[in-house]
Each structure stands twice: as structure tokens, then as C-alpha cells.
C-alpha positions as a printed Julia matrix, in Angstrom:
119×3 Matrix{Float64}:
   0.41   19.18   -9.24
  -3.03   17.51   -8.94
  -1.87   14.05  -10.03
  -4.98   12.08   -9.07
  -7.22   14.63  -10.8
  -5.2    14.41  -14.03
  -5.26   10.61  -13.89
  -9.05   10.66  -13.64
  -9.67   13.45  -16.17
  -7.13   12.65  -18.88
  -6.76    8.88  -18.55
 -10.04    7.73  -16.96
  -8.01    6.02  -14.25
  -9.29    5.89  -10.68
  -6.64    6.49   -8.04
  -7.41    5.25   -4.53
  -4.96    6.95   -2.16
  -3.71    4.4     0.38
  -1.04    6.53    2.05
   0.35   10.01    1.45
   3.43   11.75    2.81
   3.37   15.14    1.15
   4.8    18.46    2.36
   5.24   21.79    0.52
   8.59   22.19   -1.28
   9.7    18.67   -0.4
   9.81   15.29   -2.11
   6.69   13.34   -1.2
   5.54    9.75   -1.33
   2.12    8.61   -2.45
   0.9     5.01   -2.37
  -2.08    4.59   -4.67
  -4.13    1.77   -6.08
  -4.9     2.45   -9.75
  -7.93    1.01  -11.53
  -8.92    1.29  -15.17
  -8.42   -0.11  -18.65
  -4.96   -1.72  -18.9
  -3.95    0.41  -21.91
  -5.02    3.58  -20.14
  -3.17    2.48  -17.0
   0.02    2.05  -19.05
  -0.48    5.5   -20.61
  -1.09    7.04  -17.18
   2.09    5.46  -15.79
   4.05    6.69  -18.82
   2.67   10.2   -18.23
   3.66   10.13  -14.55
   7.19    9.08  -15.47
   7.35   11.88  -18.07
   6.58   14.3   -15.21
   9.61   13.0   -13.26
   7.37   11.07  -10.89
   9.11    7.89   -9.8
   6.67    5.0   -10.22
   7.25    1.71   -8.44
   4.83   -1.1    -9.18
   3.8    -3.21   -6.2
   5.6    -6.45   -6.82
   6.48   -6.66   -3.16
   4.61   -8.6    -0.57
   4.3    -8.46    3.19
   6.1   -11.14    5.15
   5.29  -12.07    8.75
   7.86  -13.85   10.9
   5.66  -16.32   12.78
   8.37  -17.0    15.35
   8.79  -13.32   16.25
   5.11  -12.34   16.16
   3.57  -11.99   19.63
   0.0   -11.68   18.24
  -0.58   -8.32   19.94
  -2.93   -7.17   17.18
  -1.52   -3.65   16.8
  -1.07   -4.2    13.06
  -4.75   -5.05   12.62
  -5.74   -1.54   13.66
  -3.81    0.13   10.84
  -4.57   -2.34    8.02
  -6.96   -0.53    5.62
  -8.11   -3.73    3.89
  -8.41   -5.93    6.98
  -5.84   -8.33    5.53
  -4.52   -8.63    9.08
  -6.94   -9.82   11.73
  -7.0   -11.72   14.99
  -8.77  -15.08   14.94
 -11.7   -14.8    17.36
 -11.14  -18.11   19.17
  -7.34  -18.26   19.49
  -6.45  -14.53   19.23
  -3.67  -15.5    16.83
  -2.77  -13.19   13.96
  -4.29  -14.22   10.65
  -2.95  -12.79    7.36
  -5.15  -12.91    4.25
  -2.53  -12.3     1.57
  -5.11  -11.8    -1.2
  -6.51   -8.72    0.6
  -3.11   -7.11    1.18
  -2.28   -4.06   -0.95
   1.27   -3.73    0.44
   0.66   -0.25    1.83
   3.26   -1.07    4.52
   1.37    0.68    7.31
   1.72   -2.44    9.46
   5.54   -2.5     9.34
   6.31    0.47   11.63
   3.4    -0.5    13.9
   4.83   -3.9    14.86
   6.63   -3.54   18.21
   8.76   -6.67   17.67
   9.58   -6.0    13.99
   7.97   -9.27   12.86
   6.55   -7.67    9.7
   8.66   -6.81    6.66
   8.59   -6.86    2.85
  10.36   -9.24    0.53
  12.47   -6.41   -0.96
């Protein structure tokens, strides 16, 4: 089913695909950022749920264990919004929470498991 197309055409909602794990004849997972009028967003979410699409709103946040982090910078390479970066002078990891969209791409990348979510 062309979900993002229907969201745009029928609800005037823009869907920015952050991550997709989709395979034929299997359950998939799609992380999207939705933008549009709040009433249309609510209608779009209601429609997705009526199509048996499980919708989870991003109320989670990324947590970084400062004591475990070795500041290797691997997470910065997968962060699509550059919320994770290395400070140029100290080469310490810097996390700009306001830029984070909780796509969770950094979590499996961390070799010391210093990155997690609050849920």
C-alpha cells in the first residue's frame, strides 16, 4: 500500500521517511516525520490506524550514558539530522537534543552500548 502517497494526496500531509525496514509479505517498520495542519495530521493518523497500521508517536528520547561513551564518533556518521557531533577542539561527543528525531539509527552503531532510549 502506498502509505506516503495517500498521506500526501488525501490528507495534504508530508511524510519524510527517516528509516524503512520493508520486505514483501512481511511486517515492516517505517519511521516517518509527518508535517501538516494538526487536524489533518490527526485524520491521517486515524486513517493509518483504520488500515491496521500500528502508529507510535515519538514521545521517546535518546539517552547517552556519559560514563560509558568513549567518544569514538561512529554515531555521528549515521545521524541524519546531525544531532550527534564531535566537538572540534576536544573531540568529545556533543548531543543537540533539539535536533534529534529519535530515529534510533545511533543505537545499534554504538560499540559500547552507551546510547539508548528512555522507553
